[in-house]
C-alpha positions as CSV (number, residue, x, y, z in Angstrom):
1,M,11.2,16.3,47.6
2,L,8.1,16.2,45.5
3,P,6.3,12.9,45.4
4,A,7.1,11.0,42.1
5,L,4.1,10.7,39.5
6,F,4.2,8.8,36.4
7,F,1.6,8.3,33.7
8,H,1.4,5.4,31.4
9,V,-0.5,6.4,28.3
10,D,-1.9,3.4,26.1
11,L,-3.8,4.0,22.8
12,D,-6.7,1.8,22.8
13,A,-6.6,-1.0,20.1
14,F,-4.5,1.4,18.1
15,F,-4.4,0.1,14.6
16,A,-7.8,-1.0,14.6
17,S,-8.9,2.3,16.0
18,V,-7.3,4.1,13.2
19,E,-9.0,2.2,10.7
20,Q,-12.4,2.8,12.3
21,L,-11.5,6.5,12.6
22,D,-10.6,6.7,8.8
23,H,-13.4,4.4,7.7
24,P,-16.8,5.1,9.6
25,E,-18.3,2.1,8.1
26,Y,-16.1,0.1,10.2
27,R,-17.3,1.6,13.5
28,G,-19.0,-0.8,15.8
29,L,-17.8,-3.8,13.6
30,P,-15.2,-6.2,14.7
31,V,-12.0,-5.3,12.9
32,I,-8.8,-7.3,12.8
33,V,-5.5,-6.0,11.5
34,G,-2.8,-8.5,10.5
35,G,-1.3,-10.8,8.1
36,D,-2.7,-13.0,5.4
37,P,-4.8,-15.8,7.0
38,S,-3.9,-18.2,4.2
39,R,0.0,-17.7,4.7
40,R,0.4,-18.2,8.5
41,G,-0.2,-14.4,9.4
42,V,-0.8,-13.3,12.8
43,V,-3.1,-10.7,14.4
44,S,-1.4,-7.4,15.0
45,T,-4.4,-5.6,16.7
46,C,-8.1,-6.1,16.8
47,S,-10.9,-3.9,17.8
48,Y,-12.9,-4.4,21.2
49,E,-15.7,-5.8,19.1
50,A,-13.5,-8.6,17.9
51,R,-12.1,-9.2,21.3
52,R,-15.6,-10.2,22.4
53,F,-15.2,-13.2,20.2
54,G,-11.9,-14.2,21.8
55,V,-9.5,-12.7,19.1
56,R,-6.3,-11.4,20.7
57,S,-2.9,-10.0,19.3
58,A,-0.3,-12.5,18.1
59,M,-3.0,-15.0,17.6
60,P,-2.7,-17.0,14.1
61,M,-5.1,-15.3,11.6
62,S,-6.5,-18.7,10.8
63,R,-7.8,-19.0,14.4
64,A,-9.1,-15.4,14.3
65,V,-11.1,-16.2,11.1
66,A,-12.5,-19.3,12.9
67,L,-13.6,-17.4,15.8
68,C,-14.9,-14.2,14.1
69,P,-15.5,-15.1,10.4
70,R,-17.6,-12.0,9.7
71,A,-15.0,-9.5,10.9
72,V,-13.4,-6.8,8.8
73,F,-9.9,-8.3,8.0
74,L,-7.2,-5.6,7.1
75,R,-3.5,-5.8,6.2
76,G,-2.9,-2.5,7.8
77,N,-1.1,0.7,6.8
78,M,2.0,1.4,8.9
79,E,2.7,4.9,7.5
80,R,-0.8,6.1,8.6
81,Y,-0.4,4.5,12.0
82,G,2.9,6.3,12.3
83,E,1.3,9.5,11.4
84,K,-1.5,9.1,14.1
85,S,1.2,7.9,16.8
86,R,3.3,11.3,16.2
87,E,0.1,13.3,16.5
88,V,-0.5,11.8,19.9
89,M,3.1,12.1,21.2
90,R,3.0,15.7,20.2
91,V,0.0,16.0,22.6
92,L,1.8,14.1,25.2
93,A,4.9,16.5,24.9
94,S,2.7,19.4,25.8
95,F,2.2,17.8,29.2
96,S,5.6,16.9,30.3
97,P,9.2,17.4,29.1
98,D,10.1,13.9,29.9
99,V,8.0,11.7,27.5
100,R,9.5,8.0,27.1
101,Q,7.8,6.5,23.9
102,M,7.9,2.7,24.4
103,S,6.3,1.9,21.1
104,I,4.1,3.0,18.4
105,D,1.1,3.1,20.8
106,E,2.3,3.9,24.4
107,A,4.4,6.1,26.3
108,F,5.5,7.0,29.9
109,L,5.3,10.6,31.1
110,D,7.1,11.8,34.2
111,M,4.5,14.1,35.7
112,T,6.3,14.9,38.9
113,G,6.0,18.6,39.9
114,T,3.3,19.5,37.2
115,E,0.5,19.9,39.7
116,R,0.5,23.7,39.4
117,L,0.1,23.5,35.5
118,F,-2.5,20.6,35.3
119,G,-3.8,19.9,38.7
120,Q,-3.6,16.5,40.6
121,A,-3.1,13.3,38.9
122,E,-6.9,12.6,38.1
123,A,-7.6,16.0,36.8
124,A,-4.3,16.1,34.7
125,A,-4.9,12.5,33.3
126,L,-8.6,13.6,32.3
127,L,-7.3,16.8,30.6
128,L,-4.7,14.8,28.7
129,K,-7.4,12.3,27.6
130,D,-9.7,15.0,26.4
131,R,-7.0,16.8,24.5
132,V,-5.9,13.5,22.7
133,R,-9.4,13.0,21.7
134,E,-10.0,16.4,20.4
135,E,-6.7,16.7,18.4
136,T,-6.5,13.1,17.2
137,G,-9.9,11.6,17.3
138,L,-8.5,8.6,19.2
139,T,-8.9,7.4,22.9
140,V,-6.3,6.5,25.4
141,S,-6.2,4.7,28.7
142,V,-4.0,6.2,31.4
143,G,-2.6,4.8,34.4
144,A,-1.2,7.1,37.1
145,A,1.1,5.9,39.8
146,P,4.3,6.6,41.9
147,N,6.4,4.5,39.7
148,R,6.3,3.2,36.0
149,Y,5.6,-0.3,36.8
150,L,2.4,0.4,38.5
151,A,1.5,3.0,36.0
152,K,1.8,0.3,33.3
153,I,-0.6,-2.1,35.2
154,A,-2.9,0.7,36.0
155,S,-3.5,1.9,32.3
156,G,-4.7,-1.7,31.4
157,L,-7.5,-2.2,34.1
158,R,-10.2,-0.1,32.6
159,K,-9.8,-0.3,29.0
160,P,-11.0,1.1,26.7
161,D,-10.9,4.8,27.5
162,G,-9.8,4.1,31.0
163,L,-8.3,5.9,33.9
164,T,-6.9,4.4,37.1
165,V,-4.9,6.4,39.8
166,I,-2.7,4.8,42.5
167,E,-2.0,7.2,45.2
168,P,1.3,7.3,47.1
169,G,1.3,4.9,49.9
170,G,-1.3,2.7,48.3
171,E,1.1,0.6,46.2
172,A,1.0,-2.6,48.2
173,A,-2.7,-2.4,48.8
174,F,-3.3,-1.9,45.0
175,M,-1.3,-4.9,44.2
176,A,-3.0,-7.1,46.8
177,S,-6.3,-6.3,45.3
178,L,-5.4,-7.7,41.8
179,P,-6.1,-11.2,40.4
180,L,-2.7,-12.9,39.6
181,D,-3.2,-12.5,35.8
182,R,-3.0,-8.8,36.2
183,L,0.8,-9.1,37.5
184,W,2.4,-7.6,34.5
185,G,5.3,-9.6,33.1
186,V,4.0,-13.0,34.4
187,G,2.8,-15.0,31.4
188,E,0.5,-18.0,31.1
189,K,3.4,-20.5,31.3
190,T,4.7,-18.9,34.5
191,R,1.4,-18.9,36.1
192,E,1.0,-22.6,35.2
193,R,4.3,-23.4,36.9
194,L,3.2,-21.3,39.9
195,A,-0.1,-23.2,40.0
196,D,1.7,-26.5,39.9
197,A,3.4,-25.4,43.1
198,G,0.1,-24.4,44.6
199,I,0.3,-20.8,44.1
200,T,-2.8,-19.3,42.2
201,T,-3.5,-16.1,44.0
202,M,-1.9,-12.7,44.7
203,A,-2.3,-13.4,48.4
204,E,-0.4,-16.7,48.0
205,I,2.3,-14.8,46.0
206,L,2.6,-12.4,48.8
207,S,2.9,-15.0,51.5
208,A,5.7,-16.9,49.6
209,S,9.3,-16.2,50.3
210,E,11.6,-15.0,47.3
211,R,13.5,-18.2,47.8
212,L,10.3,-20.3,47.3
213,L,9.4,-18.3,44.2
214,A,13.0,-18.8,42.9
215,S,12.8,-22.5,43.3
216,V,9.5,-22.5,41.2
217,V,10.5,-20.0,38.4
218,G,14.2,-19.5,38.6
219,P,16.2,-16.7,40.4
220,A,15.5,-13.9,38.0
221,G,11.6,-14.8,38.0
222,G,11.5,-15.2,41.7
223,A,13.2,-11.9,42.3
224,F,10.9,-10.2,39.9
225,I,7.6,-11.6,41.0
226,Y,8.6,-10.9,44.8
227,R,9.2,-7.3,44.2
228,A,6.5,-6.7,41.5
229,A,3.9,-8.2,43.8
230,R,4.6,-5.5,46.3
231,G,4.4,-2.6,43.9
232,V,8.2,-2.2,43.7
233,D,9.6,-1.0,40.3
234,D,12.4,-3.4,39.7
235,G,13.7,-1.0,36.8
236,V,12.0,-3.2,34.0
237,F,11.2,0.1,32.3
238,R,14.6,1.8,33.1
239,E,16.1,4.3,30.5
240,E,18.9,2.8,28.2
241,S,21.8,4.6,29.5
242,A,24.3,3.6,26.8
243,S,23.7,6.2,24.3
244,K,21.0,8.3,22.8
245,S,18.6,5.9,21.1
246,I,15.1,5.6,19.6
247,S,13.5,2.3,20.4
248,S,10.1,0.6,20.3
249,E,9.1,-2.7,22.1
250,R,6.1,-5.0,22.4
251,T,5.0,-7.3,25.1
252,F,2.8,-10.1,23.8
253,E,-0.5,-11.2,25.5
254,C,0.8,-14.8,25.3
255,D,4.4,-16.0,25.2
256,L,5.2,-16.7,21.6
257,A,7.5,-19.6,20.4
258,D,6.7,-19.2,16.8
259,P,9.5,-17.2,15.2
260,E,7.2,-15.9,12.3
261,A,5.1,-14.3,14.9
262,V,7.9,-12.7,16.7
263,E,9.2,-11.5,13.3
264,T,5.9,-9.9,12.5
265,A,6.3,-7.8,15.6
266,L,10.0,-7.0,14.7
267,L,8.6,-5.8,11.2
268,E,6.1,-3.3,12.9
269,L,8.7,-2.2,15.5
270,S,11.2,-1.6,12.6
271,S,8.9,0.5,10.8
272,D,7.9,2.6,14.0
273,V,11.6,3.2,14.7
274,M,12.5,4.1,11.3
275,Y,9.8,6.7,10.9
276,R,10.7,8.2,14.2
277,L,14.4,8.4,13.0
278,L,13.3,10.2,9.8
279,D,10.9,12.4,11.7
280,E,13.5,13.7,14.1
281,G,16.3,14.0,11.5
282,F,18.5,11.3,13.0
283,S,20.6,8.5,11.4
284,S,22.1,5.4,13.0
285,R,24.6,2.6,12.2
286,T,23.7,0.6,15.3
287,V,20.8,-1.8,15.7
288,H,19.9,-3.3,18.9
289,V,17.4,-6.1,19.6
290,K,16.0,-7.1,23.1
291,L,14.3,-10.4,24.1
292,R,12.6,-11.2,27.1
293,Y,11.7,-14.8,27.7
294,A,8.9,-16.4,29.6
295,D,11.3,-17.2,32.5
296,F,12.1,-13.3,32.8
297,R,15.6,-13.7,31.4
298,T,16.4,-10.6,29.2
299,V,19.0,-10.7,26.7
300,S,20.1,-8.3,23.9
301,V,22.2,-8.2,21.0
302,Q,23.4,-5.4,18.7
303,E,25.5,-4.7,15.7
304,T,27.2,-1.6,14.2
305,Q,27.7,-1.6,10.5
306,E,29.8,0.8,8.3
307,R,26.5,1.8,6.6
308,R,23.8,3.7,8.1
309,V,20.3,2.2,8.4
310,N,18.7,3.1,5.1
311,D,15.0,2.5,5.4
312,S,12.4,0.4,7.3
313,A,13.1,-2.8,5.1
314,D,17.0,-2.5,5.9
315,L,16.4,-2.0,9.7
316,F,13.8,-4.9,9.6
317,A,16.6,-7.2,7.8
318,R,19.1,-6.3,10.4
319,A,16.8,-6.7,13.4
320,Q,15.6,-10.1,12.0
321,A,19.2,-11.3,11.6
322,L,20.1,-10.3,15.2
323,F,17.0,-12.0,16.4
324,R,17.8,-15.2,14.6
325,R,21.3,-15.1,15.9
326,K,20.5,-14.6,19.5
327,W,17.0,-16.4,20.1
328,E,17.2,-19.7,21.8
329,R,15.0,-21.8,19.5
330,G,12.0,-23.0,20.9
331,E,12.1,-20.7,24.0
332,P,8.8,-18.6,24.3
333,V,9.3,-15.0,24.0
334,R,7.5,-12.5,26.2
335,L,8.7,-9.3,24.8
336,V,10.6,-8.2,21.8
337,G,12.3,-4.6,21.2
338,V,14.2,-2.8,18.4
339,A,16.3,0.3,18.8
340,C,18.7,2.4,16.9
341,Q,21.5,3.7,19.0
342,N,24.4,6.0,18.8
343,L,22.3,8.5,16.8
344,Y,23.7,11.3,15.0
345,E,22.0,14.1,13.0
346,G,21.3,13.8,9.4
347,A,23.7,11.9,7.1
348,S,26.8,13.7,7.8
349,C,30.2,11.8,8.3
350,D,28.6,8.7,7.0
351,Q,31.3,7.1,4.9
352,G,29.2,4.2,4.2
353,D,26.7,6.1,2.1
354,L,29.6,7.1,-0.3
355,F,29.4,3.5,-1.6
356,D,25.5,3.2,-1.4
357,R,24.0,1.4,-4.4
358,G,21.5,3.4,-6.4
359,D,18.5,1.3,-5.2
360,A,19.5,1.9,-1.5
361,K,19.4,5.8,-2.2
362,R,16.2,5.5,-3.9
363,K,14.6,3.4,-1.2
364,R,15.8,6.1,1.4
365,K,14.3,9.0,-1.0
366,V,11.0,7.1,-1.3
367,E,10.7,6.7,2.5
368,E,11.6,10.5,3.0
369,A,9.2,11.4,0.5
370,L,6.4,9.4,1.9
371,L,7.1,11.0,5.3
372,A,7.0,14.5,3.8
373,L,3.8,13.6,1.9
374,S,2.1,12.4,5.2
375,R,3.2,15.7,6.8
376,K,1.7,17.7,4.1
377,R,-1.3,15.8,3.1
378,G,-2.5,14.0,6.3
379,P,-3.6,10.3,5.8
380,G,-1.2,8.0,4.3
381,L,-2.0,8.0,0.5
382,V,0.6,5.2,-0.2
383,T,1.2,1.9,1.5
384,R,4.4,0.0,0.9
385,A,3.5,-3.6,0.5
386,R,6.7,-4.6,2.5
387,L,5.4,-2.9,5.6
388,I,1.9,-4.5,5.7
389,D,2.8,-8.1,4.6
390,A,5.1,-9.8,7.1
391,E,4.8,-13.0,5.2
392,G,6.1,-11.6,2.0
393,D,9.4,-13.1,0.8
394,D,11.6,-9.9,0.7
395,R,14.3,-11.1,3.1
């Protein structure tokens, strides 16, 4: 059996990098993309120049302004980001028949058995990075490893434009070499609970029993940390098995208890999923929302309606309602995901569409026209305010 090889490909500071690509005058400057600082907006993405000032994603924009008042503050252009994401994904698809897009700016590739085509892991990753840069103007960081979990960690170690390869047999040694804050999926609150129990290093994690870890962070968290610290993929990135779906998810740098911040992410994810639905010619009536809390509990909720998902605003409204129904108020959220499931081609057999109001049909046509325009003309010429202003009262 061939040794397994997975790549995790992560676009570097994606939204901000697209803005710097399209606007050369922004290059070298701190760029912050997000909501309105005067209306409780949050940071979606910031450039590495802004990160030097301590700005991070999901941070309140008011805090970002205080840390970096001379930054370039932008509201964003989700259509344009979607265009560039699709360009990158087309490059990735030329390297592997098994590309799993996790969100607008990251994907896993199963590279098992591709050595004859692209060489060993490092050579293949360097070739992929070069091709993405040549064809899109963007940089990616790549992690290569025997499983998806390790590849995810590896891609974040040498950002931006990084590459880390974990060879088979080196999983445990690699994990043992990391500081505790590099253990993916373990947020600040969990590390605080571990520290209160006297566990502050990876070595101390590795010396602790699963029972001890469970007593500190709960059974689910203890089991996850025990296996993850040893480089074992616990299925956290397992494929959805229920039905064909298009999904996008986001893991926050800090656990979020503010529903507005989580809903800002839901808005961006909904836009990403909707444009991929249109691009691939699918429709769906089933919307699925996934939440992972700070204590590692993962919950999900979905709803199937008679009417298909019409446009990005419609998908966001459904996802928002599901989130509000399922979220345990006050519980910090570590990850949020949106998916459309039970896909079917086009709009055939969609009885609900017979009763569509005229404005719904117009919105769908507008969104389809924007996608067609972006394919034909390149950079997004029109930006719909609903997709760039998460604080707008359009609910």
